[in-house]
Structure formats: C-alpha cells, structure tokens
Gaussian input, Z-matrix of N, CA and C with variables (Angstrom, degrees):
# hf/3-21g

backbone

0 1
 N
 C     1     B1
 C     2     B2     1     A1
 N     3     B3     2     A2     1     D1
 C     4     B4     3     A3     2     D2
 C     5     B5     4     A4     3     D3
 N     6     B6     5     A5     4     D4
 C     7     B7     6     A6     5     D5
 C     8     B8     7     A7     6     D6
 N     9     B9     8     A8     7     D7
 C    10    B10     9     A9     8     D8
 C    11    B11    10    A10     9     D9
 N    12    B12    11    A11    10    D10
 C    13    B13    12    A12    11    D11
 C    14    B14    13    A13    12    D12
 N    15    B15    14    A14    13    D13
 C    16    B16    15    A15    14    D14
 C    17    B17    16    A16    15    D15
 N    18    B18    17    A17    16    D16
 C    19    B19    18    A18    17    D17
 C    20    B20    19    A19    18    D18
 N    21    B21    20    A20    19    D19
 C    22    B22    21    A21    20    D20
 C    23    B23    22    A22    21    D21
 N    24    B24    23    A23    22    D22
 C    25    B25    24    A24    23    D23
 C    26    B26    25    A25    24    D24
 N    27    B27    26    A26    25    D25
 C    28    B28    27    A27    26    D26
 C    29    B29    28    A28    27    D27
 N    30    B30    29    A29    28    D28
 C    31    B31    30    A30    29    D29
 C    32    B32    31    A31    30    D30
 N    33    B33    32    A32    31    D31
 C    34    B34    33    A33    32    D32
 C    35    B35    34    A34    33    D33
 N    36    B36    35    A35    34    D34
 C    37    B37    36    A36    35    D35
 C    38    B38    37    A37    36    D36
 N    39    B39    38    A38    37    D37
 C    40    B40    39    A39    38    D38
 C    41    B41    40    A40    39    D39
 N    42    B42    41    A41    40    D40
 C    43    B43    42    A42    41    D41
 C    44    B44    43    A43    42    D42
 N    45    B45    44    A44    43    D43
 C    46    B46    45    A45    44    D44
 C    47    B47    46    A46    45    D45
 N    48    B48    47    A47    46    D46
 C    49    B49    48    A48    47    D47
 C    50    B50    49    A49    48    D48
 N    51    B51    50    A50    49    D49
 C    52    B52    51    A51    50    D50
 C    53    B53    52    A52    51    D51
 N    54    B54    53    A53    52    D52
 C    55    B55    54    A54    53    D53
 C    56    B56    55    A55    54    D54
 N    57    B57    56    A56    55    D55
 C    58    B58    57    A57    56    D56
 C    59    B59    58    A58    57    D57
 N    60    B60    59    A59    58    D58
 C    61    B61    60    A60    59    D59
 C    62    B62    61    A61    60    D60
 N    63    B63    62    A62    61    D61
 C    64    B64    63    A63    62    D62
 C    65    B65    64    A64    63    D63
 N    66    B66    65    A65    64    D64
 C    67    B67    66    A66    65    D65
 C    68    B68    67    A67    66    D66
 N    69    B69    68    A68    67    D67
 C    70    B70    69    A69    68    D68
 C    71    B71    70    A70    69    D69
 N    72    B72    71    A71    70    D70
 C    73    B73    72    A72    71    D71
 C    74    B74    73    A73    72    D72
 N    75    B75    74    A74    73    D73
 C    76    B76    75    A75    74    D74
 C    77    B77    76    A76    75    D75
 N    78    B78    77    A77    76    D76
 C    79    B79    78    A78    77    D77
 C    80    B80    79    A79    78    D78
 N    81    B81    80    A80    79    D79
 C    82    B82    81    A81    80    D80
 C    83    B83    82    A82    81    D81
 N    84    B84    83    A83    82    D82
 C    85    B85    84    A84    83    D83
 C    86    B86    85    A85    84    D84
 N    87    B87    86    A86    85    D85
 C    88    B88    87    A87    86    D86
 C    89    B89    88    A88    87    D87
 N    90    B90    89    A89    88    D88
 C    91    B91    90    A90    89    D89
 C    92    B92    91    A91    90    D90
 N    93    B93    92    A92    91    D91
 C    94    B94    93    A93    92    D92
 C    95    B95    94    A94    93    D93
 N    96    B96    95    A95    94    D94
 C    97    B97    96    A96    95    D95
 C    98    B98    97    A97    96    D96
 N    99    B99    98    A98    97    D97
 C   100   B100    99    A99    98    D98
 C   101   B101   100   A100    99    D99
 N   102   B102   101   A101   100   D100
 C   103   B103   102   A102   101   D101
 C   104   B104   103   A103   102   D102
 N   105   B105   104   A104   103   D103
 C   106   B106   105   A105   104   D104
 C   107   B107   106   A106   105   D105
 N   108   B108   107   A107   106   D106
 C   109   B109   108   A108   107   D107
 C   110   B110   109   A109   108   D108
 N   111   B111   110   A110   109   D109
 C   112   B112   111   A111   110   D110
 C   113   B113   112   A112   111   D111
 N   114   B114   113   A113   112   D112
 C   115   B115   114   A114   113   D113
 C   116   B116   115   A115   114   D114
 N   117   B117   116   A116   115   D115
 C   118   B118   117   A117   116   D116
 C   119   B119   118   A118   117   D117
 N   120   B120   119   A119   118   D118
 C   121   B121   120   A120   119   D119
 C   122   B122   121   A121   120   D120
 N   123   B123   122   A122   121   D121
 C   124   B124   123   A123   122   D122
 C   125   B125   124   A124   123   D123
 N   126   B126   125   A125   124   D124
 C   127   B127   126   A126   125   D125
 C   128   B128   127   A127   126   D126
 N   129   B129   128   A128   127   D127
 C   130   B130   129   A129   128   D128
 C   131   B131   130   A130   129   D129
 N   132   B132   131   A131   130   D130
 C   133   B133   132   A132   131   D131
 C   134   B134   133   A133   132   D132
 N   135   B135   134   A134   133   D133
 C   136   B136   135   A135   134   D134
 C   137   B137   136   A136   135   D135
 N   138   B138   137   A137   136   D136
 C   139   B139   138   A138   137   D137
 C   140   B140   139   A139   138   D138
 N   141   B141   140   A140   139   D139
 C   142   B142   141   A141   140   D140
 C   143   B143   142   A142   141   D141
 N   144   B144   143   A143   142   D142
 C   145   B145   144   A144   143   D143
 C   146   B146   145   A145   144   D144
 N   147   B147   146   A146   145   D145
 C   148   B148   147   A147   146   D146
 C   149   B149   148   A148   147   D147
 N   150   B150   149   A149   148   D148
 C   151   B151   150   A150   149   D149
 C   152   B152   151   A151   150   D150
 N   153   B153   152   A152   151   D151
 C   154   B154   153   A153   152   D152
 C   155   B155   154   A154   153   D153
 N   156   B156   155   A155   154   D154
 C   157   B157   156   A156   155   D155
 C   158   B158   157   A157   156   D156
 N   159   B159   158   A158   157   D157
 C   160   B160   159   A159   158   D158
 C   161   B161   160   A160   159   D159
 N   162   B162   161   A161   160   D160
 C   163   B163   162   A162   161   D161
 C   164   B164   163   A163   162   D162
 N   165   B165   164   A164   163   D163
 C   166   B166   165   A165   164   D164
 C   167   B167   166   A166   165   D165
 N   168   B168   167   A167   166   D166
 C   169   B169   168   A168   167   D167
 C   170   B170   169   A169   168   D168
 N   171   B171   170   A170   169   D169
 C   172   B172   171   A171   170   D170
 C   173   B173   172   A172   171   D171
 N   174   B174   173   A173   172   D172
 C   175   B175   174   A174   173   D173
 C   176   B176   175   A175   174   D174
 N   177   B177   176   A176   175   D175
 C   178   B178   177   A177   176   D176
 C   179   B179   178   A178   177   D177
 N   180   B180   179   A179   178   D178
 C   181   B181   180   A180   179   D179
 C   182   B182   181   A181   180   D180
 N   183   B183   182   A182   181   D181
 C   184   B184   183   A183   182   D182
 C   185   B185   184   A184   183   D183
 N   186   B186   185   A185   184   D184
 C   187   B187   186   A186   185   D185
 C   188   B188   187   A187   186   D186
 N   189   B189   188   A188   187   D187
 C   190   B190   189   A189   188   D188
 C   191   B191   190   A190   189   D189
 N   192   B192   191   A191   190   D190
 C   193   B193   192   A192   191   D191
 C   194   B194   193   A193   192   D192
 N   195   B195   194   A194   193   D193
 C   196   B196   195   A195   194   D194
 C   197   B197   196   A196   195   D195
 N   198   B198   197   A197   196   D196
 C   199   B199   198   A198   197   D197
 C   200   B200   199   A199   198   D198
 N   201   B201   200   A200   199   D199
 C   202   B202   201   A201   200   D200
 C   203   B203   202   A202   201   D201
 N   204   B204   203   A203   202   D202
 C   205   B205   204   A204   203   D203
 C   206   B206   205   A205   204   D204
 N   207   B207   206   A206   205   D205
 C   208   B208   207   A207   206   D206
 C   209   B209   208   A208   207   D207

   B1=1.4473
   B2=1.5279
   B3=1.2931
   B4=1.4580
   B5=1.5162
   B6=1.3143
   B7=1.4555
   B8=1.5179
   B9=1.3225
   B10=1.4632
   B11=1.5263
   B12=1.3281
   B13=1.4565
   B14=1.5223
   B15=1.2961
   B16=1.4609
   B17=1.5173
   B18=1.3243
   B19=1.4598
   B20=1.5222
   B21=1.2987
   B22=1.4612
   B23=1.5214
   B24=1.3195
   B25=1.4526
   B26=1.5172
   B27=1.3294
   B28=1.4579
   B29=1.5350
   B30=1.3206
   B31=1.4707
   B32=1.5266
   B33=1.3138
   B34=1.4653
   B35=1.5358
   B36=1.3134
   B37=1.4715
   B38=1.5200
   B39=1.3143
   B40=1.4672
   B41=1.5296
   B42=1.3241
   B43=1.4637
   B44=1.5357
   B45=1.3275
   B46=1.4645
   B47=1.5280
   B48=1.3209
   B49=1.4688
   B50=1.5220
   B51=1.3230
   B52=1.4648
   B53=1.5282
   B54=1.3261
   B55=1.4686
   B56=1.5283
   B57=1.3214
   B58=1.4678
   B59=1.5280
   B60=1.3292
   B61=1.4676
   B62=1.5268
   B63=1.3231
   B64=1.4689
   B65=1.5256
   B66=1.3166
   B67=1.4733
   B68=1.5250
   B69=1.3265
   B70=1.4628
   B71=1.5321
   B72=1.3231
   B73=1.4619
   B74=1.5173
   B75=1.3391
   B76=1.4614
   B77=1.5196
   B78=1.3209
   B79=1.4654
   B80=1.5324
   B81=1.3179
   B82=1.4622
   B83=1.5245
   B84=1.3209
   B85=1.4660
   B86=1.5201
   B87=1.3283
   B88=1.4665
   B89=1.5198
   B90=1.3213
   B91=1.4601
   B92=1.5267
   B93=1.3136
   B94=1.4640
   B95=1.5241
   B96=1.3219
   B97=1.4612
   B98=1.5309
   B99=1.3345
   B100=1.4670
   B101=1.5254
   B102=1.3105
   B103=1.4663
   B104=1.5273
   B105=1.3064
   B106=1.4615
   B107=1.5254
   B108=1.3197
   B109=1.4651
   B110=1.5285
   B111=1.3334
   B112=1.4648
   B113=1.5284
   B114=1.3250
   B115=1.4595
   B116=1.5274
   B117=1.3287
   B118=1.4634
   B119=1.5261
   B120=1.3305
   B121=1.4666
   B122=1.5218
   B123=1.3184
   B124=1.4660
   B125=1.5278
   B126=1.3048
   B127=1.4680
   B128=1.5257
   B129=1.3364
   B130=1.4695
   B131=1.5241
   B132=1.3220
   B133=1.4635
   B134=1.5299
   B135=1.3184
   B136=1.4681
   B137=1.5255
   B138=1.3205
   B139=1.4566
   B140=1.5312
   B141=1.3192
   B142=1.4608
   B143=1.5275
   B144=1.3150
   B145=1.4718
   B146=1.5233
   B147=1.3318
   B148=1.4633
   B149=1.5210
   B150=1.3338
   B151=1.4555
   B152=1.5279
   B153=1.3178
   B154=1.4543
   B155=1.5274
   B156=1.3216
   B157=1.4609
   B158=1.5300
   B159=1.3347
   B160=1.4640
   B161=1.5203
   B162=1.3219
   B163=1.4562
   B164=1.5277
   B165=1.3187
   B166=1.4495
   B167=1.5106
   B168=1.2997
   B169=1.4593
   B170=1.5162
   B171=1.3227
   B172=1.4534
   B173=1.5100
   B174=1.3193
   B175=1.4665
   B176=1.5240
   B177=1.3236
   B178=1.4622
   B179=1.5220
   B180=1.3103
   B181=1.4624
   B182=1.5160
   B183=1.3248
   B184=1.4667
   B185=1.5201
   B186=1.3315
   B187=1.4673
   B188=1.5282
   B189=1.3343
   B190=1.4642
   B191=1.5287
   B192=1.3115
   B193=1.4563
   B194=1.5245
   B195=1.3247
   B196=1.4630
   B197=1.5289
   B198=1.3161
   B199=1.4594
   B200=1.5252
   B201=1.3160
   B202=1.4620
   B203=1.5244
   B204=1.3124
   B205=1.4687
   B206=1.5214
   B207=1.3231
   B208=1.4645
   B209=1.5003
   A1=109.64
   A2=116.39
   A3=121.48
   A4=110.53
   A5=114.38
   A6=120.32
   A7=108.34
   A8=117.12
   A9=119.49
   A10=112.06
   A11=114.63
   A12=121.69
   A13=107.16
   A14=115.97
   A15=121.52
   A16=108.29
   A17=116.31
   A18=120.68
   A19=109.09
   A20=115.41
   A21=121.66
   A22=107.87
   A23=116.25
   A24=121.69
   A25=110.48
   A26=116.93
   A27=118.88
   A28=108.73
   A29=116.44
   A30=120.39
   A31=112.46
   A32=117.17
   A33=120.62
   A34=110.88
   A35=116.11
   A36=120.33
   A37=110.66
   A38=116.93
   A39=121.31
   A40=110.64
   A41=116.76
   A42=120.42
   A43=110.32
   A44=116.54
   A45=120.50
   A46=110.49
   A47=117.29
   A48=121.83
   A49=110.57
   A50=116.59
   A51=120.65
   A52=111.59
   A53=116.46
   A54=120.78
   A55=110.39
   A56=116.65
   A57=120.72
   A58=111.38
   A59=118.31
   A60=118.88
   A61=110.90
   A62=116.62
   A63=118.98
   A64=110.35
   A65=116.12
   A66=120.59
   A67=111.84
   A68=117.36
   A69=121.73
   A70=111.88
   A71=116.17
   A72=120.04
   A73=113.14
   A74=116.27
   A75=121.07
   A76=109.14
   A77=116.39
   A78=120.35
   A79=110.32
   A80=114.86
   A81=119.93
   A82=110.15
   A83=115.94
   A84=120.11
   A85=111.18
   A86=116.96
   A87=120.42
   A88=111.27
   A89=116.94
   A90=120.31
   A91=110.86
   A92=117.17
   A93=120.87
   A94=110.27
   A95=117.61
   A96=120.24
   A97=110.67
   A98=117.04
   A99=120.44
   A100=110.33
   A101=116.94
   A102=120.65
   A103=110.81
   A104=117.15
   A105=120.90
   A106=111.00
   A107=117.55
   A108=120.49
   A109=110.55
   A110=116.67
   A111=120.51
   A112=110.57
   A113=116.62
   A114=121.19
   A115=110.99
   A116=116.71
   A117=120.52
   A118=111.77
   A119=116.93
   A120=120.50
   A121=109.98
   A122=117.09
   A123=121.58
   A124=110.34
   A125=116.50
   A126=121.30
   A127=110.41
   A128=117.72
   A129=121.18
   A130=110.69
   A131=116.37
   A132=121.53
   A133=110.39
   A134=116.51
   A135=120.39
   A136=111.10
   A137=116.45
   A138=120.61
   A139=111.06
   A140=116.80
   A141=120.74
   A142=110.45
   A143=116.77
   A144=120.97
   A145=110.57
   A146=116.52
   A147=120.31
   A148=110.79
   A149=116.48
   A150=120.58
   A151=111.33
   A152=117.25
   A153=120.66
   A154=111.51
   A155=116.40
   A156=119.61
   A157=110.54
   A158=116.90
   A159=120.67
   A160=111.10
   A161=117.67
   A162=121.56
   A163=111.34
   A164=115.95
   A165=120.18
   A166=112.82
   A167=115.20
   A168=119.34
   A169=108.82
   A170=116.12
   A171=121.60
   A172=114.24
   A173=116.60
   A174=118.81
   A175=112.19
   A176=117.39
   A177=120.59
   A178=110.78
   A179=115.29
   A180=120.39
   A181=108.28
   A182=116.40
   A183=119.66
   A184=110.75
   A185=117.40
   A186=120.31
   A187=110.77
   A188=117.94
   A189=121.26
   A190=110.18
   A191=115.50
   A192=120.47
   A193=110.22
   A194=116.85
   A195=121.59
   A196=110.10
   A197=116.55
   A198=120.79
   A199=111.86
   A200=117.95
   A201=121.24
   A202=112.05
   A203=116.50
   A204=120.83
   A205=111.11
   A206=116.97
   A207=121.06
   A208=112.80
   D1=129.47
   D2=179.80
   D3=-89.88
   D4=146.21
   D5=174.78
   D6=-128.67
   D7=130.94
   D8=-178.29
   D9=-71.78
   D10=148.77
   D11=171.29
   D12=-131.27
   D13=160.03
   D14=178.19
   D15=-120.07
   D16=132.00
   D17=176.89
   D18=-129.83
   D19=151.00
   D20=174.77
   D21=-103.82
   D22=130.90
   D23=179.79
   D24=-121.65
   D25=141.94
   D26=171.89
   D27=-62.37
   D28=153.91
   D29=-176.93
   D30=-55.65
   D31=-39.68
   D32=-178.78
   D33=-63.20
   D34=-42.45
   D35=178.60
   D36=-67.09
   D37=-41.28
   D38=179.15
   D39=-62.92
   D40=-41.24
   D41=178.75
   D42=-64.12
   D43=-41.43
   D44=178.22
   D45=-65.19
   D46=-38.59
   D47=176.43
   D48=-62.51
   D49=-47.98
   D50=179.34
   D51=-58.78
   D52=-42.21
   D53=178.83
   D54=-64.45
   D55=-44.16
   D56=-178.28
   D57=-63.74
   D58=-41.59
   D59=-179.05
   D60=-67.85
   D61=-34.34
   D62=175.89
   D63=-65.14
   D64=-45.25
   D65=-178.39
   D66=-67.46
   D67=-38.04
   D68=-177.64
   D69=-82.26
   D70=-22.21
   D71=-178.10
   D72=71.06
   D73=30.71
   D74=177.56
   D75=-125.86
   D76=169.56
   D77=-179.32
   D78=-78.22
   D79=163.58
   D80=175.63
   D81=-58.94
   D82=-42.15
   D83=-179.69
   D84=-60.24
   D85=-43.82
   D86=179.82
   D87=-63.32
   D88=-44.68
   D89=-179.04
   D90=-65.39
   D91=-44.65
   D92=-179.35
   D93=-65.50
   D94=-41.00
   D95=177.91
   D96=-62.18
   D97=-43.59
   D98=179.06
   D99=-63.03
   D100=-44.82
   D101=-179.67
   D102=-62.40
   D103=-40.67
   D104=179.42
   D105=-67.91
   D106=-41.82
   D107=176.90
   D108=-61.16
   D109=-43.24
   D110=178.34
   D111=-61.13
   D112=-44.89
   D113=179.80
   D114=-61.53
   D115=-45.51
   D116=-178.64
   D117=-66.18
   D118=-35.58
   D119=176.02
   D120=-63.53
   D121=-48.22
   D122=179.91
   D123=-61.77
   D124=-39.72
   D125=178.55
   D126=-61.94
   D127=-45.30
   D128=177.59
   D129=-63.14
   D130=-42.45
   D131=178.81
   D132=-58.31
   D133=-50.62
   D134=-177.74
   D135=-63.30
   D136=-40.86
   D137=-179.97
   D138=-63.20
   D139=-46.59
   D140=178.89
   D141=-64.62
   D142=-41.19
   D143=179.97
   D144=-61.89
   D145=-45.34
   D146=179.20
   D147=-61.57
   D148=-43.21
   D149=-179.26
   D150=-63.42
   D151=-43.98
   D152=-179.45
   D153=-67.24
   D154=-38.92
   D155=179.65
   D156=-68.93
   D157=-35.56
   D158=179.08
   D159=-67.32
   D160=-28.67
   D161=178.03
   D162=-75.94
   D163=-3.44
   D164=178.78
   D165=76.52
   D166=19.20
   D167=-179.14
   D168=-92.37
   D169=78.27
   D170=-176.97
   D171=-74.42
   D172=0.80
   D173=-177.98
   D174=-81.74
   D175=-7.72
   D176=178.48
   D177=-83.81
   D178=137.22
   D179=173.22
   D180=-101.29
   D181=166.94
   D182=175.35
   D183=-59.17
   D184=-34.20
   D185=178.46
   D186=-65.22
   D187=-39.42
   D188=177.23
   D189=-60.12
   D190=-44.63
   D191=-179.70
   D192=-66.73
   D193=-43.74
   D194=177.49
   D195=-56.40
   D196=-44.40
   D197=179.81
   D198=-62.51
   D199=-35.94
   D200=178.83
   D201=-71.52
   D202=-36.17
   D203=-178.33
   D204=-77.09
   D205=-31.62
   D206=-176.21
   D207=-68.39

C-alpha cells in the first residue's frame, strides 16, 4: 500500500527532476521511489561494510557484502 508524502524541492532540483522524468518516460513518483530505494540500498551496504571492517574481518570483499545486502 502506498502512502503519499510531500517534499519541498529547490527550483533547480525540481527542474532536473522534470527533465529526468521526461527522458526516462516514467512518473515523478516512480523516479523518486527508485532513487530512494537506490539510496537506501547503498546506505545498508556502507553500514554493513563498516561493521564488518570494524570487526577486523578483512576477508570480506565488496562483492560479499553486496551479496548479503541484495
């Protein structure tokens, strides 16, 4: 179930968003959702990577971490 949110964007960001949705042929909601999912994935990846590196487990590669997050 989707729930709407409201965000305020600077004009420059809004113009870039409008251009991107035209070029991609998708809605603003679809583009923003994809961008947010990508950001959250990267955030989880970095967090897990930092935790594993702090444990001194140098045997993990970025691919190992990517596989765990995916």
